[in-house]
N, C-alpha and C positions, 0 to 999 in steps of 0.2 A: 209643631212647626206652623207658623202662620201662613195664610193664603198668599201673602206677598213674597214669601221666600222662594217661590217656584222660579223666580227670574234667574236665580243662580244656576239653574240646571239647563237653561236655554242659552244658546250663543249664535251669533251670526257668522262666526269664523268657520271656514270650511276645513281648515287643517292644511298642513304644508304640501302634501302630495296633490290634493285637488287644485290648490292654487298654482302649483308648478304646471300641472296638466293644462290648466286654462291658459297660462302664459305661453306655454310651448305651442299652443294652437292659435296664438294671436295673429292678427293680420299684419302687425307691425314687425319689421325685421329686427329692429333694435331690441324690442321686448322679447322676441324669441331668442335672440343671442344672449341677453341677460339671464333668461330662464335656463338656458343650457349651461351657462356658467354656474348658476346656483346648483343645478343638478350635479355637475362635476365636483363642486365644492362639497356637497353632501356625500357624494360617493367617496371622496378622498378621506373624509373623517369617519368613514365606516358605516354610514347610513344606507339602508337598503332602498334603492330607488329603481329596482328592476321593473316595477309595475309601470314605469313610464317609458318602457322600451319602444313601443310603437310610436309614441308621440315624439320621442327624440329622433328616431329613424326618419320620421317625416321631415325633419329639419335638414336632412342630408342634402337635399336638392337645392343648393344655394351656391352662389358664385363667391360668397364671402369666405376667403381661405381660412380665416381664424375660426369661424363657426364650424366649418367643415372639419378642421382639426379636432375641435372639441367633441363633435359627434363621433368621429372615428375613435377617439379615446374612450368614450362611453361604450362603443360597440365592442372594442377589444376586451373590456372588463366584463361585459354581461352576455356576450355571444354564447359562452359555454352553458350558462344557466338557461338561456332562451334559444336553443338551437333551431326550433321550428320558426320562430319569429326572425331569426338572423337571415333567413332566406329572403326576407323583404329587402335586405340591403344589396342583394346580388346585382340587380339591374343598375343601381347607382354606381357600384364598383365598376361594372363593365363600361358604363357611360363615362365615368371619371378617368378610366384608363385610356380613353381616347380624347380627353380634353386638350384644347390647344396649349394650355399652360403646363409646362413640364413639371412644375412643382406639384400640381394637382395629380398628374399621372403618377409621379413617384409616391405621393402620399397614399394614393389608392392601392398601389402594389405593395407598399410597406404594410399597410393595415391588413391587406389580404393575407399576408404571411403570418400576422400575429393572431388572426382569428382561427383558433384550433378546433374547428367544427367539421367533422367528416362529411356531413350532409351537403355542405356548400363548397367543399374542396374542388370537386370536378368542374363546377361552374366557373372557377377562377383560373382554370388552365389556359383557356384561350387568351384572356387579357394578359396573363403572365408571359405567354409565348410572344405576344406582340411587343410587350415592354422590353423583353430581352433583345429585340432587334430595333428598339427605338432609336430615332435620330439623335436624341439628347443623351450625352454620357451620364448625366445625373440620374436619369430614369433607368439606364442600363445597369449602373452600379447598384441601385436599390433593388432591381429585379434579381440580380445575382444572389444577393443575400436571401431574398424571398424563396429561391429554389432550395436552399439549405433548410429553411424552416418548413417548407412543404415536404421535404424528404423525411423530416422527423415525424411528420403526421402520417404520411402515406408514401413509403419508399417505392412500392411497386408502381404507383401511379406516375411518379416522377420518371422512373426508368422507361415505362411504356410510352410516355408522351415525348421522350427524347430531350428532356430538360438537361440531362447530364452532358449530352453532346453539345447543346447550346452553350453550356457553361465553359466547356473546353474550348469552344470557338472564341469565347470572350477573352481567353488568355492572349490571343493575337490582336486584341483591340488596340486602337491607336491612342486610347486614353489610359494613362497609367493608373488612375483610380479605379477604373472598371477592371483592369487586370488584377489589381490588388484584391478587390472584392470577389472576383471570380476565384482567385486562389484561396481566399479565406473560406468561401462557400464549399469548394471542392475538398479542402482539408477537413471541414466539419463533416461533410458527407462520408469521407473516408474513415473518420473516427467511428461512425455508426454503421459501417459496412464491413462484412467479413471478407469480401473479395476486393482485389485491387481496382480502385476507381480512378485515382489520380496518380499517374506516374509521369515524372518529369523526363522528357527526352532531350537530346542535344538541341533540337529545334526550339522547344519551349524554354529551355535553359537560357538561350540568348534573348528571348522575348522578356523573360522575367528580369534578367540582369539589366536590360535596357530600361524597363519600367521602374526599376529600383531607384534610379537617379532622380526621377521626376515626381513620384507620388508622395503623399503625406507621410508623416512619421509612423502612424499606425499601419498604413499600407505597406511601408517598408518592413515593419515587424512581421506581418503576414507572409510577405514574400521571402524574407530571410528564414523564417521558420520552415517554409516549404522547401527552400533550397538546402536546408540542413539535412533533409531526408534524402537528398540526391547523392548517390555515390559516383564519384568521378571515374571515368574509364581508366585513366592513368595519372601519373604524377604531374605530367604537363598540364592536363586539363584542370587538375586540382589547383595548380599554381595560377592558372588564368582566372579561375573563379575567385580565388582568394584576392587576387590583384584588383578585381572589379569591386569586391566587397569591402576591402580595407578602408576606403574613404568614409564608410559609415561609422567607423570607430570615433570619428571626430564629431558625431552628431550630439546635439544638446539633450536629446531625450534618452534617459537611462535605458529604457526598454530596447531602443534601437541598438545602443552600444552593446548590451548584453547579448542580444540576438546575433549581432555581427560576431562577437567573440565566440559564441557557440558554433556558428557556421565555420569560422576559421579553424577552431580547435578540431572539429570533425574532419575537415579537409586536410589538416596537417598530418593526420594519420597516414595519408597516402603519399605525402611529399617525401622524397628520399634525399633531397639535397640538404645537408646540414646547414649550409650558409643561408638558404631560404628560410629554414625553420628558425635559425637564430635571429634573423632580421624580423620575422613575424613576431617572435617573442618580445623583441625590443619595442615593436609598434604597439603591442597590446598592453604594455605596462602603463603608459601615461593615461589612457582613458579609464583604466580600472582604478588608478590612483585618484583621478578626478572625481570618481563616484563617491569617494570618501570625504569629500568636502561638502556633500549635500546634507540635508536634514537627517536626523538620527534614524528615522524609519527607513529611508532609502539606503543609508549606510549599512543598516543591518541586513537588508536584502542583498546588497552588494557583497558584504562580508561572507554571507552564507554561500554565495556563488563562488567567490574567490577561494573559499575553503576547499571547494571541489576542484577548482582549476589548479591550485598549487599541489594537490595530490597527484595530478597527472603531469603538470608542467611546472615544477618549482622554479625553473630558471626564469620564468616570466617576471616574477617579483623578487627574485633572490637579492637584488641590489636595492630594493625599495622597502626594506624592513622597518625603516624609521617612520614611515607613514602609518604603521600599525601600532606605534607607541600610544598608550592611552592618555587622553587629556583629562584634566580634573573634572570637567563638566560633561564628560561622556555618560550617557545612561548605562546602567549596569549590564544590560543585554548586549550593548555594543562593546563594552570592555571585555566581556567574557569571550565574544567571538574574536576580538583582536588577539587575546591571549592564545587562543587555539591556533591562529594563523602564525603568530610569532614562534610558537613551538615547532610548527611544520617548517618554517623558513630558517630556524636556527641552524647554524653550521659552525665549523671550527673557525671560520673567518670572522663571524660576527658575534660569537658567543659572549665575548666580554661586554659588548654593548647591551646585549639582551639581558645578561645577568644583572647589570647595573639597574636596568628598568625594573626587573622582577623584584630586586631587593627594595627598590623604592616603593613599589606597589604593596610590598609586605608590611609597610609601616603606615598604610592608610587606615581610615576609620571604618570602612565597609568590611565587616567581618567575612562575608562570603567571598568577596573579591580578594581579600588577603589570603584566605585559605587556598583559593584557586591559584594565586600567584606562587605560593610556597610549593604547591603540587607541580606547577609548571617548571620550577627549578629542578625538582626531582626527575620530571619527565625528560628534561634536557640532558641530565646526567645519564639517564638510561639510553638516550638516543645517541649521544656523542661520547664515545669512550675516552678520547683524549681530553675532553673538557670536564670529565667526571670529578676530578680532584678540585677544580675551581668551583664547581657547583656545591660540593660538600663544604668547602670553606665558607661560602655564602650562607649555607644552612646553619653552620656552627655559629656564625656571627649573629644570625637571627635568634638562635637558641639563647645566646647570651643576653638578648634584650629582656628575657624573662616574661614576655607576654604570653599568657597561658595558652590561647588557641594557636598562636604561632609555633610555640614549642611542640604542641601535640601534633600539629600538621607536619612539622619537620621530622618528627620521629616516625610518622607513618611513611613518608617518602624515603627516609634513610633505610627503613626495612626493605623497601623495594630495590634500593641501590645495592644493599648487601646481597640480595638475591641475583641481581644482574652481574655483580663483580664479587663472587665469593672469595674469601680469604685475602682481600685487598685493602680494605679501609677499616679494619677492626680496631685500629688505634683510637678511634673516636668514641668507642663504647663507654669509656670512663666518663667522658663529658655528658653522654646521654643519661648515664645512671644518676648524675647529680640532679636531674629533673624529675625523678620518680614521684616525689611528693606532690607535684603539680598536676599529675595525670588524673583526669576524671571522665574522659570520653572513652567509650568502649573500644573504638577502633585504635585509638592511640595506646590504650592499655594493652590490647591484644598484640599490637606491633612491638611494643617494648618487651613483653613477655616472650614473644617469638625470638627476639634478638638475644635475650638472656639464655633461653634454652638452646638456641643454635650455637652459641659461643660460650657455653657453660664452662668448658675446660680452660678458657682464657680469662674468666672473671673469677677472681679469688673468692669473693663473697656471694657467688651466684645463689647458693642455698638461702642465705639471709634475704637477698633481694626477692626471691620467689616466695619466701615465707611471709614477707610483708603483704603480698597480694593474697596469700592463702587465708589470711585472717577473715577476709570478707567473701570467701569463695561462694557460699550459698546465695548471697545477694547479688552476685555479679551477673551481667547479661550472658547469654549463651556463648557468644563468640569469645568472650574473655575466659569463660570456664573451659571451653575446648582447648584454647591455647595454653591455659595453666596446666591442664591434664597432660598435654603432649610435652610441654616444656619440663614438667617434673619428671616424666619418664625419661626424657633425654638426659636430664641432670643425673638421674640414678644410673643410667647406662654408662655415662662418662665418668662419674665419681661415685662408685658404689660404696660409699662410707655410711656410717651410722646415721648422720643427719638426713641425707637424702632417702635412706631406707624408711625412716619414720614418716617423712613427708609423703613418700609415694603411697604408704599405707593409708594415711589420712585422706589423700586426694582420691584414691580408688574407692575408699569407703563412702566418701561424700558423693562421688559421681555415680555410684551404683545403688546406694541405699537411700540417700537423702534427696535425690533429684527426680523430677518427673519428665525431664527432657530425654526422649528416646535416642537422639543422636549422641548425646553425651554418655548416656548409660551404655549404649552398644559399643562405643569406642573404648570406654573404660573396661568393659568385659573382654574385648579383644586384647587390649594391652595386658590385662591381668593374666589371661590364658597364655599369652606369649612369654611373659616374664616368668611364669611358674613352670612352664614346660621346657622352654629352650631359650635362655637369655641371649645366646649367640644369634639365633634367628631373629630375636627382637631387635638386636643391634642392626642386622641387615635390613630390617623393615623400617625401623624408626629413624636410623641414622643414615639411610641411603642417600646417595647424591641426588640433589633436586634438579629438575630441569631449569635452565637459565631463562629468566623472563626476557621478553624482547620489547622493542619500541612499539608503542601502540598509537603513534601520532597519525599514521595513515591506516586507520582501522577499517575502512570500507573494502568489501570484496571487489576484485577487479570487474566482475560482471555487473555488480550493482553500480560501481563508479561509472562504467560505460553508459549505463542507462540514465544515470543522473546527469552526466555531461550532455547527453542528447536532449535533456529537458531543462537546460539552463534557461533562466529568465521565466520559469514557471514556478508554481507552488511546489512542485516536486523538488526543485533545487533548494528551496527554503526549508522544507520539512526534512530533506535528506532521506526521502522515502520514494519508492517508485510510484507512479500515478495510480496503479491498480490497488495500492495499499489504502488509499483514502478516497478514490473516486469509483463509484459504481455506475455502470451504464445499463440500467434495466428500465425499459420504457413501459409505462403503465398505460393500459387501454382506457378509453373513456368509460366511466362506470356510473351507473345509477345507484340509488340507495338500495334497491333490491339485489344488485350484483355485488355490492361491497361488503362481504362478510367480515372483513378485517377491521372495519371502523365502527363497531358498535354491536348492537344485538339484533340487527335485522334478520340475518341468516348466519349460519356457521356450523361448526361441528356440534354434534349432538350432546345433550346434557347427560346422557346415560353414562354410567361408569365405564371407564376404559377397561378392556379385557386384554391383558398383555399376552403376547405370543413370543416364543423363543426366549423366555426369561423375563425378568422384571426391568424392561427398558424404561428409562425415565421419559416423561413427556417432553417433546421438543420445546425449545425456548425461543426459536427464531426460525422463520420459514418463508417459503414462497407460496402464494395463494393458489386458488383453484377456481373452476367455473362457478357461476352463480347457481343457487338452489332455485328451482322453478317456483313461481309465485304461488302455486297451489299448495305448497308445503307450508304448514304452520310455522311462523318464525320462532326460533329457539335461540337462547344465548350462545355466543361463541365461546365454548369452553376453553379452547387453547388460546384464543385471541384475548379474551377478557381476563382470564386467570393468570396466564403466563406472560402477558404483555408482548404478544407477538407482533412482529412488523411484517405484514403481508403485502405483496404487490402482485398484480395480475398482468401477465404478458400475453398479448394476443397471438394466437397461432391459427392460421387460416383453416387447415384441415387436419384431423387427427391422422397420425401415421400408423399404419397397421402392418408392421414388419413380420417377417417369418424368420426363423433361425433355429439354432440348437436348443435343446431343452434347458430351461432355467431352474436353478435351485428353488425349492419350495421354502418360503420364509414364513408364511401364515397358512398352516394346514386347515383344511375344511372343518376338521373336528374342533379346532379352536375358534374359527371365524364364523360359527353358526352357518356353515355351508359355503361361505366365501373362501376360496383358496387363492392366495397370491404367491406367484413365483417372480423373482426379480434378480437382476444382476447389472452392475455397471459395465458399459462397453465403450469402445472408442471407434468412431467411424469418421473418416475424412477429416481428421484433426479436431473433431468435436466429441465431447463426452456426453453419452446418453445413459439414461436409466431404462433398461429394457424390462417391461413388466408384462406378466400374463395374469389376467383375472378370469377365474372360473367360478360360475354360479351354480353350486350344487344344492342351493336352498329351494324352497317352494314358492318364493316371491321374486318379482322383478326387482333389480337393483339399479339405481341411477344416481346422478349427482355426485360422482366420485371426486374427491379432493385428496391432495397429498401435501405433507409438510415434513421437513427434515430438521433434526436437531442440530445444534452447533457441532461441528466436527473438525478434525485436524486440517482438512483441505478447504474448509469453508464452502462445501458443496451445497448448492441450492438449486431449485427448479428454475429454469429460464423461461418457463411457460406454464400454462395450466395443464392439468392432466386431461387428455382427450380420450375418454372411454365412453362408448355408446351405451344405451340402456341394455342391461343384460337380462334376458329372459331366463327362467329356470332351465338348467342344462346347457346354457350357452357359455362361450368363453370369448375373450378379446385380448389381443396383444398390442402393445403400444410402445413407442419410443418417446421418452420424456427428455428433451434437451436440458442439459445442466450447465450451470456457471460455477466458477471457482472463486474462492476468497470472499464470499458474501457473508457467511456467518461462522467465523473462525472460533474454535474452542481454545481455551488456555490449557497449559499443562503439556506433558510429554505426548509425542505422536501416538495415535491410536488408529487401528484399522476398523474400529466399530463405527457403523453408520446407523443411527437410530431414526426410524421412519414412523410417521403416523398417517393412516389412511382412513377415510370415512366415506360413507354414502348416506343417502337420505333415509334409508330404512334400518340402518344398524348403528350401533355405538362406534366410538373411535377405536380402531385397532392399532396397537403398537407392535412393531417387530424390529429386530436388529439384523443388519446385513454386514458382510465383511468387505472392506475396501481393499482392492488389489492395487499396490503401488504401480504396477505395470501399466494400468489404464492411463496414468498421467504422463508417461514418457512421450515426448513430442516427436514429430516426424523429422525435425531438423537436428537430431542428436548425433549425427555422424560426424566424426572428427578425422582430420588428417593425422598421419602417424606422428609427424613432428609436433603438431598441436597437442596430441594425446600425451606425448612424453613431457612436453613443457608444462602442461597442466599437472601431470602426476608429480613432477619434481617441485612445482611451486606450492603444492599442498603439504602441510606439515605431516610428519609421520603419525601424530596423534589422531589424524583424520582417517587413518586406515583401519578398517574393521574386517575381520575374517571369521568364517564359520565352516565347519566340516559337515558334510552330508554323507555318512558312511554307507547308507543304503542305496544311494542313487548310482545308476550305471549309465554311462554315456556310450551307446552302441555305435552310433555313427556321428562323426564330427560334422559332416555336411548337413545332416538332418537337424542337429542341435543348433548350428549357425542359422539355418533357415527358420527354426522355431523361435529363436531369440529375435531375429530380424522382424518377425511378424508382430512382436511386442515392442518394436522400435528400439531394440538393443543391437547396435551395428558392429559387425566384425571389423577389428583393426589389424590384428596380426596373430601369428601363431609361432611358437618356438618350442624347442625340446629342452627339458631340464632333467638330467639323468635319463631315465627311461619313461618319463611322464610328458604328456602334452600340456602346454600352457597356452590358453586362448585369452585374447584381450578384446573387450567390447567397450563401446561408449554409448551412453544414453544421456538424456537431458530432461529435467523436470521443468514445468513452467517457471517463469522469472529467470531462466537461463542457468539453473543449478545443474552442473554436470555430474554424472555418475561414471566413474572409471572402474571397469569390472575386470577381474582376473579369475579365470576358471582353470584349476589344475586337476588333471585326472589321468588315469591309465586307461585308455580307450578299451571298452569291453569288460572292464573289471569294476567291481563296486568301490565306491569312494570318490567323492568330488570335494575339493576345497575351493570355496568361493571367497575372494577378497574384494572389497570395494574401497575406493578412495573418493571422497566427496566433501564439499564445503559444509554439508549438512549430515554429519555422521549420526545424528539422532534419528535419522530415517532408516538406519541400517537394519533394525529389527523388522520393519515393515518390508524392506527389500528382500531379506533372506526368506521371510515367510512366503512372499510371492514367487521368488525364483525357485524355491523348493517345489512348490505346486506345479510350476511350469515344467521343470526338468523331469518330474516324475510322470508327466503326461496325463 
């Protein structure tokens, strides 16, 4: 390299950050403004300009509103990463909150709410208090929203400083926008609080209804949503409320219309006059129809909401079915929703129109839509008995078109029609058999085979038809093989001639020797044993009368439908799921790198091999985090977090709870835990689920830095806060209550009472142990039913939902003591009756999400033997219930 080449390594440019720093400290206002714009532009594209924090904050003290807005925007973005420097802005905030210009006062209070830094929160209370009582309504409405944001950061501070009372006072404000924002803020606070914060009284009701007419469209949405949670005192009050809200149905904004519909639907439940209800239904139809003339995305949202509405009030749109007819240019997602609603609105009066539409859809080019249309015809046949014959005629016409996928879909739905109306439409089987050669889809094949087997005695060549399928038996999918096996057994039982005898031998041999499918093999062995030991018993089992299938167009449970209708115009009504199924409200504390063991390898669970206790419990796969490891401990990789992909979050709890109570079962003995013994049990206190834990240190070293995590489980249990356990000296013990949340980390598969737990501390490896969940812990305090409601619910649930079990060893000595014991577990006494010489007790209970449990206990008091029967929409939970009730009754 020559001497002259050194010039390439020297430059007069300072770099972007130093240049911006210089411009920000310029004496010229325009230059400072341009510099701040450059900083915001760099921040927007992802460049780190946090080093300019002090220089940008110095530009706050300006009368230029545009520059002030830019600086505030920068502050919101970087205050979290520079909490100590953010204090520099406090004085300016206080000064701006008293500025003569209301826009600057509002801007200051808005920005204060967006800066989520605990250190400066207290400094902002006085300015916020002043702004809540400001002369200008624009400032007051901005301050109202700021209270909700502050509550999210520090709820205790908001309550101590009386901000909630100030918010409630704003409901009586003379400016409708202030009222709307106060309602929105209170609703947000209520969502984050476990106790009642915002309750509408008759006084506030009139204020809200008055403000409703004058505020903006989104203000109206907030007020309508709040009003929908108000339960009118009587039918007259409900009618008055609805009358005041009805004009909102004519609003141009879809959100306002849907919120008004929600409000009216909920109040209609209290209105007893049929004329008033009929008139309201007429008034709600036109606005809902109007929503279907909007763009496709809004149409889809409207249709999902209408789908729920017609399940509760089909009369609203009973005469408007034509608006749901699909247009050629509708997107597929809109067409599918329209089909669903047409099925729900189909009646004997309009079925001819509907069938003509469905028949036309079945000739379109979109295969998925065609299949859905054919299925829709079948569902109408199942729903409307008098129209079933017309539906079948349309299906037969479609079969004659000879389009492969149409034929196959038609056969699938005709199988369901046969199950709905047995021994009624078998004359069409001959037409179906003509299409055997075209079947190549598993579900269609299985449906056709079921029809042949079910009506084998009426089909002359049933054995030949089945034989054509048997040629490819080993290559067929499992569902076709299962149907072939059952159909061949039916044929043999109905026509025990030489041909079917040979066929059954071949099928049973294939299904037991040649297959690897355990379902098929087990079913074949059962049939073989039945046929070889008692053919008459085989007839009773295989040819037994089948339960008639029912209409599934209104498939939502009543309790779920109630919850979804209360959430119309929200995501819940679009997903058709309750909010807690997809929204989690776990607030994370502000964390530093040292505290966050979930996001990398700073700190975390020990790398030492896990020592299982109580059997080989698998490591948890999702959990809630725990307190930070002290900085003095050497950083180690997060075994569970890094290897298992855990999603940890820390929830602040002010002080550890150290409860006392009955002895807890030992889950990790000291012999397994290197001297650490853990006893634990789930408990319920004041409507909240806790995990009560006792830690005993029998080792020779102090133990600290305790953390806990839970594996995925049936109820989605997870910690709602960190584990609060003090340092344990040798020989010491500590007991704590860990608050729990539900539905956070749900496991798949059948319900299980197993709860897998991982616990660690700074001195030992990770300990795994398993606990047993008692279903009784989840029974809520509002499970008591009136007798009439109990009877109505019992009758409304199908008999298949009733499960019973005998407990021959249990003795009920005292009826009163048993009632008292069950009431302590939130199972409430309903009634008692005599049946022969036995006593029959009825109790009601309720799981979260409104799932009722209706319980019947039958016993001869003082004698061994108790029969327990339950009826519930979730019969899969019965095993867990019987396990828990047995333990409770045995005392």
